[in-house]
C-alpha positions in Angstrom: -5.1 69.2 5.0 -2.1 70.6 6.7 0.8 72.1 4.9 4.4 70.8 5.3 6.2 74.1 5.4 9.5 75.5 6.8 8.1 76.1 10.3 6.7 72.5 10.6 10.1 71.0 9.5 12.2 73.3 11.7 10.2 72.2 14.7 11.0 68.6 14.0 14.6 68.6 12.7 17.2 68.6 15.5 20.6 70.3 15.4 23.6 68.1 15.9 25.5 68.3 19.2 29.1 69.6 19.1 30.5 66.6 20.9 28.7 63.9 18.8 30.3 61.1 16.9 29.0 58.8 14.1 27.3 56.2 16.3 25.1 58.9 17.7 23.4 59.2 14.3 22.5 55.6 13.6 23.4 52.9 11.1 21.2 52.5 8.0 21.0 49.5 5.7 19.8 50.0 2.2 18.6 47.0 0.2 18.7 48.1 -3.4 19.8 47.3 -6.9 19.9 44.3 -9.2 21.5 43.6 -12.6 21.3 46.8 -14.7 19.8 48.9 -11.8 22.8 49.5 -9.4 22.3 53.2 -10.1 19.2 53.2 -7.9 21.2 51.8 -5.0 24.0 54.4 -5.5 21.5 57.3 -5.5 19.7 56.0 -2.4 23.0 55.5 -0.6 24.3 58.9 -1.5 21.1 60.6 -0.4 21.2 58.6 2.9 24.7 59.8 3.6 23.8 63.4 2.8 20.9 63.3 5.3 22.8 63.0 8.5 23.0 59.3 9.3 26.2 58.2 10.9 26.9 55.0 8.9 25.4 53.5 5.8 25.6 49.9 4.5 24.1 48.8 1.3 23.1 45.3 0.3 23.2 44.7 -3.4 24.0 42.0 -6.0 27.2 40.0 -6.2 29.9 42.0 -8.0 28.4 45.4 -7.2 31.0 46.4 -4.6 33.5 47.9 -7.0 30.8 50.3 -8.3 30.0 51.5 -4.8 33.7 51.8 -3.9 34.2 54.0 -6.9 31.0 56.1 -6.8 30.5 56.4 -3.0 33.5 55.2 -0.9 31.7 56.3 2.3 29.3 53.3 2.3 30.0 49.7 3.3 28.8 47.0 0.9 27.3 43.6 1.5 27.1 41.5 -1.6 24.3 38.9 -2.2 25.3 35.5 -3.4 23.4 36.1 -6.6 24.8 38.4 -9.3 21.4 39.2 -10.9 19.0 39.8 -8.1 18.8 39.8 -4.3 18.0 36.6 -2.4 18.5 37.6 1.2 18.0 40.7 3.4 20.7 40.7 6.1 19.7 41.5 9.7 22.0 42.8 12.4 21.3 44.4 15.8 23.4 47.4 14.9 21.2 48.5 12.0 18.8 51.2 13.2 16.6 51.4 10.1 16.2 49.8 6.7 15.4 51.2 3.2 14.2 48.4 0.9 13.1 48.4 -2.7 14.9 50.7 -5.2 15.8 48.6 -8.2 15.6 45.2 -6.5 13.1 43.6 -8.9 10.2 41.3 -8.1 11.6 37.8 -8.6 10.0 35.2 -6.4 13.3 34.7 -4.4 13.5 38.4 -3.8 9.9 38.6 -2.5 10.5 35.5 -0.4 13.4 37.2 1.3 11.3 40.3 2.0 8.6 38.2 3.5 11.0 36.4 5.8 12.6 39.7 6.8 9.2 41.4 7.6 8.3 38.4 9.8 11.4 38.9 12.0 12.1 42.7 11.7 11.4 45.0 14.6 13.2 48.1 13.2 11.9 51.1 11.3 11.6 50.5 7.6 11.0 52.3 4.3 9.5 50.4 1.4 9.8 52.0 -2.1 9.5 50.9 -5.7 9.8 47.1 -6.0 9.4 46.8 -2.2 5.9 48.2 -2.7 5.4 46.1 -5.9 6.2 43.0 -3.8 3.4 43.9 -1.4 1.0 44.3 -4.4 2.0 40.9 -5.8 1.7 39.2 -2.4 -1.0 41.0 -0.4 -0.7 38.8 2.7 2.5 40.8 3.4 0.3 43.8 4.4 -0.2 42.3 7.9 3.6 42.6 8.4 3.9 46.3 7.7 3.5 47.7 11.2 5.0 51.3 11.4 6.5 51.0 7.9 6.9 54.0 5.6 5.7 53.4 2.0 6.6 55.8 -0.7 4.6 55.0 -3.9 3.9 57.1 -6.9 0.3 57.1 -8.2 0.8 54.0 -10.4 2.3 52.0 -7.6 -0.4 53.2 -5.3 -3.1 51.9 -7.7 -1.4 48.6 -7.9 -1.3 48.4 -4.2 -4.8 49.5 -3.4 -6.8 49.2 -6.6 -8.2 51.7 -9.0 -10.2 54.7 -7.7 -12.8 56.7 -9.5 -12.3 60.1 -7.8 -10.2 61.9 -5.2 -12.6 61.1 -2.3 -12.3 57.4 -3.0 -8.6 57.6 -3.4 -8.2 59.2 0.0 -10.6 56.7 1.6 -8.6 53.8 0.2 -5.3 55.2 1.4 -6.6 56.1 4.8 -8.1 52.7 5.2 -4.8 51.1 4.3 -2.7 53.1 6.7 -5.2 52.4 9.5 -5.2 48.7 8.8 -1.4 48.4 8.5 -0.4 51.1 11.1 1.9 52.5 8.4 2.7 55.9 6.9 2.1 56.3 3.2 3.8 59.0 1.2 2.0 59.5 -2.1 4.6 61.1 -4.4 3.6 63.5 -7.1 2.7 67.2 -7.5 2.1 68.4 -3.9 3.2 65.1 -2.3 0.8 64.0 0.4 1.4 62.0 3.6 -1.2 59.8 5.2 -0.8 58.2 8.7 -3.1 56.5 11.2 -5.6 58.8 12.9 -4.0 61.9 11.4 -5.0 64.6 9.0 -3.5 64.6 5.5 -0.2 66.5 5.1 0.6 68.2 1.8 4.1 69.2 0.8 4.9 72.8 -0.3 8.3 72.2 -2.0 9.2 70.6 -5.3 8.9 71.2 -9.0 8.0 69.2 -12.2 11.7 68.4 -12.8 11.4 65.8 -10.1 9.4 63.6 -12.5 12.6 61.8 -13.5 14.0 58.3 -12.9 15.9 58.1 -9.6 14.1 60.9 -7.8 12.2 58.4 -5.7 15.4 56.5 -4.9 16.8 59.7 -3.4 13.7 60.2 -1.2 14.1 56.6 0.1 17.6 57.4 1.2 16.6 60.6 2.9 13.8 59.0 4.9 15.8 56.0 5.8 18.6 58.3 7.2 16.0 60.1 9.3 14.6 56.9 10.7 18.0 55.6 11.6 18.6 58.8 13.5 15.6 58.1 15.7 12.9 60.2 14.1 9.3 58.8 14.2 7.9 57.4 11.0 5.6 60.4 10.4 8.2 62.9 11.2 10.8 61.2 9.0 8.2 61.4 6.2 7.4 65.1 6.8 11.0 66.2 6.9 12.0 63.8 4.1 9.6 65.1 1.5 10.2 68.7 2.4 13.9 68.6 2.1 13.7 66.4 -1.0 11.6 69.1 -2.7 13.6 72.0 -1.4 16.9 70.5 -2.7 15.2 70.1 -6.1 14.0 73.7 -6.0 17.5 74.9 -5.1 19.0 72.8 -7.9 17.0 74.5 -10.6 17.6 78.1 -9.4 20.4 78.3 -12.0 19.1 75.6 -14.3 15.8 74.2 -15.5 13.3 71.7 -14.3 13.6 70.2 -17.8 17.2 69.2 -17.1 17.1 68.3 -13.4 18.7 64.9 -12.5 18.1 62.9 -9.4 21.8 63.2 -8.7 21.4 67.0 -8.7 18.9 66.6 -5.9 21.6 64.7 -3.9 24.1 67.4 -4.6 21.8 70.2 -3.2 20.8 68.3 0.0 23.5 70.1 2.0 22.2 73.5 1.0 18.6 72.4 1.7 19.5 71.3 5.3 21.5 74.5 5.8 18.5 76.6 4.8 16.1 74.6 7.1 18.5 74.8 10.1 19.3 78.4 9.5 23.1 77.7 9.5 
C-alpha cells in the first residue's frame, strides 16, 4: 500500500494562476437531495464551491431553490418537475463533471434517470450514497461506469460487491470491480483506501473518528466533483479529495472534539486545509 500524504498531494494540486477567471476552473453539476434530504445537497454544494471549482449548479427537487438561495447563494439551482424525488438528470455541454447521489433516494424513476444519463454521459462523474445504491439494485449499470469515481462506506460496498469473509477477499472483490468497470473506488472509513485499475492500493493518512457522522460523505462528494471539474484525473481527484477532507476534519477538532464534529465544520475548514497543502 502507498500512503496518501502531504508530499503526494502537493505534487498533484496545482496553484491558481494570477490572471485566471471562473471559467478556467470548470462548471460542476451536483445531482442531490429529495424530500427531507435537501441538507445533503447543500453540504455537497458548499464543499464543491470551497474546493476551487469556478461554477456550481445543483439539480434537486421542485421547490428546493429557496433553500439553496438562502443557504448558499453562490450556486445555481435547477429544479426537477417532481417535489419529492428526482426524475431527470440534466445534461449540458458546459458541465465539466457531475456528482450524483447524496440524498436522491432509490425510487424507480430516479434510477431510470441515472441509467439514461450513464448511457449518454461522457464527462467525469462521482457516484455516492444513493447513486451507488442504484448500481447495487440494478447491476447491469456497472457496464456504464467507465472512469467513474465511487465513494462507498463499508455497508454500501458490501451491497455493491457482496459480503466478504476476510480482508484479502474484500480487496480482491474491490480490485476485480475496478478492473472490470475501469473505475476508481474510494472505500470510506478509518484510513480511507483508494482502489483503481492496475494500481496499488492507496491509504489515507488524515482524518479522525469524528467524521463518522451524517453528511461527511456528502462533503467528500462535493470536493471530488470540484476537482474533476477542474480537470484532475479520476485517481488524482480521489487522492487529493480524501486527504483534504480528512485534513479539514483534523483542523476542525483542534479546538473542539471529534465527538462534536459536524459535516458543516469540515466545509468551514476546507480553506485552511487547502492553504496548508499549498503552503500559502
